[in-house]
N, C-alpha and C positions, 0 to 999 in steps of 0.2 A: 504494500500500500504506500503510495507516494503522498507526501504532504501536499503537493500541488494538486493531486487528484481530489483529495478531501477538500482543499480550499475551493476548488471549482464547484464541487458538489454543494458546499455550504452557501457559496455566493449565488448559485442558480436556484435555490429553493424558493418557492412561491408560497403565498399565504395558504393556498389550497393543500400544501404539503405538510401542514401542521401535525397530522397524526404520524406521518413518517419521521418527522424530526423528533417528536416525542419518543418514538421507539428507539431511534438512534441515540438520543441524549441519555435515555434511561439505561440502555445497554452500555454505553460508553462510561457513564458515571457509576454503574454497578461494579466496575473494576476498582473503583476507589472506595465505595461504600457498600460493605457487605450487608448492611441492614436497610438498604433502600427498598421501599415498598411503594408500588404504584397505587394511587388513590383516585385517579381520574375515572369518572363514571358518568353515564348518561343522566343519572339522577342528581348529579352535582358533586363538586369536589371541594367546596368551601374555599376556593381560591388557590388550591395547590394541586399539582399533578402527581407529586410523590412526596414522601416524607421519610425521615430516618426513624426506624423503630427505636423506641426507648423502653427498656424493661422496667425502668424506675418510675414511670408516669407517662403523661402525655408527651408526644413528640415536641421537641423544641426547634427542630430544623425542618423547614418545608422547602420544596423545590417547585419551580415553575419553568416550563419549557415553552419557548415562544419563537415564532418566525416573524413576529410583528415588526415592521419597519419603524414604527413609532414606539421604540423600546422605553423611552422615558415615561410616556403616559401609561404604557402597559405595566411598568414597575410600580408606578404610583397607584394604579387601580388594584393591582395584586396586593400590595402592602396594606392598603386600606381594607380590602376584603379579608385578608388573613388576620389582620389585627382585630377585626370585628368578630370573626367566626372562630378563630383559634388563638385566643389571647396568650396562651402559653408558648407560642412560637416566638423565638428570639432571633432566628436567622432565616433569611430567605435566600436560597441559592437560585439565581435567575440564569438559566441556560438559554442562549440565543445563537442563531446563525449570523446575526448582524455583527459588524465591527464596532465595538464600543470603546474598549481601552479606558484611558483616563477620563474620557468624556463623562463617565458615570460618577466621578468623584463628588460632584455637588449633590446629585440626587441621593447618593449613599449617605452623605452627611445630613441632608434634609430628612430622610426616612428615620435615621437614628434619633434626631431631635424631635420630630413630630410624632413618631409611633413607637420609639424604643426598640426598633427592629433593625438589625444589621443586614445589609444586602451585599451578597457576594456574586459578582457577575462573571459567568463563564461564557465568554463570547467566541466568535469565529476563530480568532487567533489562539485562544486557550485550547480549543479542540485540536487545531492543527499542530500546535507545539507538543501535544501529548499523545499523538496517535501511534507513534512508533514504539516498539518494545513491549507491548502488551497484546497478546493474541486476541483477547476479547474486544479491545478497542479497535484493533486493526480489522477484525471481522465486522464490527458495527459500521466502521467507515467504508469498508469495501461494499457492504450491502447498500449503503446510501449512494455511493458512487456508481454502482451498477444501475441503479434506478435513474439517477440524474445525469451522470456524465456519459455513460455508454450510448444512450440514444442520441445525445448531442453529437458525439464523435461519428456515429454511424450515419447520421443525417448529413454530415459533411464529407462522407466518403473516406473517413480515416480508419485505418486498420486498428482493431483492438488486439493488444498483445495479451497472451495468456499469462496469468500471474505465475510467478515462480513458486514451485512447491517448497522452496527453501525459506527459512525464516531469515530475518535481517542479519543476525550474527552468522548464520550459515553461509549466506551470500558473501559477506565480508571475508570469511575464512576461505571460501572457495576461490575468491578472486586472488588470493595469495599463493595458490598452488601452482 
């Protein structure tokens, strides 16, 4: 899985791809959080898509996955909803395919002041920077890229290369033989 391939897939996601991004982000983050539980449901999710299980009480970390271009407003709405419906939540992990970076600094500060809730943004670059070296993350990224990138390449008449059966460390080792 190349970082550029994942970057292109994340850049090309549309608002209609929200469910696909939720599956990608959930699978990607499960590599980091063993206690990740999906809560999104047709009957309502009280403002979060997942949470981290807490055996000592109510969960204090909620996750929101979003492809919304207006990420500032989406964060504000999510924090307001989570604060009202899940007052024990102290951290909102906001995963997005958008490029956010330091642009989120002011909204993170505002949400701490206004709602007592810390916001941790996992943006496009965060996913790209962490894709390599974990088979679960690479598999989630490859599935997303097959859906988004492969049809784009095919529509432009570009050949799709078969993925190497070797892992990244094996490829490096093989190149030194």
